[in-house]
C-alpha positions, -999 to +999 in steps of 0.1 A: +226-461+396+246-456+428+278-437+423+310-447+440+328-422+464+356-416+439+331-408+412+313-383+435+347-366+443+355-364+406+321-348+400+327-322+427+362-315+414+349-310+379+322-286+390+345-266+412+371-263+384+345-250+360+330-227+385+364-211+393+372-203+357+341-181+353+340-144+364+309-125+376+312-102+345+309-132+322+275-143+336+261-108+341+267-104+378+281-073+394+317-075+405+326-069+442+358-054+454+370-083+475+366-120+466+385-146+486+382-173+459+386-172+421+356-174+398+319-176+409+308-183+444+287-214+450+258-193+459+260-173+427+262-205+406+232-220+424+212-188+419+219-187+382+210-224+378+178-221+398+188-246+425+194-245+463+228-232+473+230-258+501+221-286+477+247-275+452+273-273+480+266-309+489+270-319+452+303-302+449+315-317+482+309-352+468+280-361+491+258-390+480+230-370+463+213-375+430+212-348+403+185-350+376+192-344+339+173-311+342+196-299+370+228-311+352+217-292+320+211-261+340+245-263+356+261-270+322+244-239+307+256-216+335+291-231+335+292-227+297+303-263+291+309-275+256+294-307+242+322-329+255+322-313+289+285-316+292+286-353+284+315-357+309+293-340+336+264-364+329+286-394+331+302-384+364+267-377+378+258-414+374+248-418+339+276-443+332+287-476+348+303-468+382+331-495+378+344-519+353+364-551+355+400-549+343+402-569+311+427-568+282+415-549+252+405-573+224+419-566+189+411-588+160+440-600+139+426-585+107+422-551+125+458-553+139+471-557+104+455-524+091+485-502+101+508-524+080+485-519+050+490-481+054+528-482+052+547-459+044+523-436+062+529-437+100+498-454+116+489-471+149+459-483+168+455-471+204+431-483+231+411-464+257+441-460+280+464-451+251+480-485+249+495-490+215+477-521+202+493-522+168+516-500+147+536-501+115+573-495+109+568-459+098+553-451+132+581-469+150+606-448+131+587-415+138+581-422+175+614-436+189+613-458+220+575-460+218+574-498+214+608-506+229+598-520+263+590-557+263+577-560+299+544-541+294+523-527+265+536-496+247+516-466+258+514-433+239+505-412+270+534-427+289+557-419+260+546-383+257+550-374+293+578-397+306+602-403+276+626-374+268+624-384+231+588-371+229+600-335+236+623-338+206+598-353+183+568-331+192+578-296+180+548-281+199+551-305+229+531-285+255+499-279+235+500-315+222+506-329+256+478-308+272+454-320+245+463-356+251+458-353+289+424-337+283+414-366+261+427-391+287+406-373+314+375-376+292+381-414+287+389-419+324+356-401+333+337-427+313+353-455+334+354-444+370+371-470+392+387-488+363+422-498+377+438-495+342+431-458+342+439-453+378+473-469+375+482-450+344+472-416+358+490-423+391+522-432+371+519-400+350+514-379+380+544-394+398+568-390+368+556-357+352+554-323+369+532-311+340+506-338+347+506-329+384+500-292+374+475-298+346+454-326+360+435-304+386+425-281+357+400-307+347+403-301+309+383-326+288+383-332+251+373-358+226+397-376+202+399-359+168+422-352+139+443-322+131+478-312+123+511-317+142+546-306+135+569-336+141+607-340+138+613-370+115+646-387+121+655-385+083+635-356+070+636-330+098+606-310+108+575-321+089+540-307+091+518-338+093+480-341+090+466-368+112+432-385+111+415-405+139+390-433+131+370-450+158+368-488+152+334-504+147+324-524+177+352-509+198+345-471+199+374-463+223+399-480+200+412-455+175+432-459+143+455-429+138+471-421+105+497-395+097+503-381+062+520-351+045+525-338+010+561-350+008+575-315+006+610-309+018+612-294+053+618-257+056+652-242+061+640-228+094+631-263+105+664-277+094+683-250+113+662-256+144+668-293+142+705-288+137+706-266+169+687-291+188+710-319+177+740-298+189+723-293+223+716-330+227+751-340+219+764-316+246+742-331+273+757-356+297+744-391+294+717-400+319+691-426+325+661-423+302+627-436+312+611-460+287+579-452+269+563-485+280 
């Protein structure tokens, strides 16, 4: 399958980012006193992977060459890629469709009704580009402004990075935002050339200095469950467990459910929320970007 130029550039950027995060000591090579670039040299990586240094340089430069599964596995081993990064590497190397038509994400009516059945637990369904396809009133309350805009679909990634409300709701905003961006990078890598991803990423880069700084790091991650500390508008800081379910027939559409044990928030959380409220009330009014 022929890869598009953009896909080849993405492959080169991914390889370079992973090469630069390794040190000679980590792979058993002697350190030299002066190194002009961070991480391993191209020649060192090629030697460890058992391939030609010139050929690897062409691959990293985005030239139109074909890498076999065996070579990709060797590079993944030397670069110490995890399972998700390894899959991302194979897809960028041409083991996935090179371009896709832009089409609205289908969502059956009976599936769209599922978040309502989960009330009062906050729940929503997101698509591959983090468009919010369905949500219940509890999610609307927990994530203010998320579904406020009427001119385009609500989008969770746009809300996290471009709406100031997200930094109030997400107690640990930076690690949560980094994880979301890594998951968006993974999904975008599965759909090179898809204009829905391109437009969203361009918008996030334009509006968020964090996205501009973090995107070149090339972190990738799969969607998963876990825990998040969120500021509830009535209950204060709450430690939520969240679970992600991939929908049958639409694996990139995900049902996300938040739950907690109903315990009262801690005094520390109440005091932090009170201080944050005082700071917000002292700020001058300004224009807020919508969440989409």
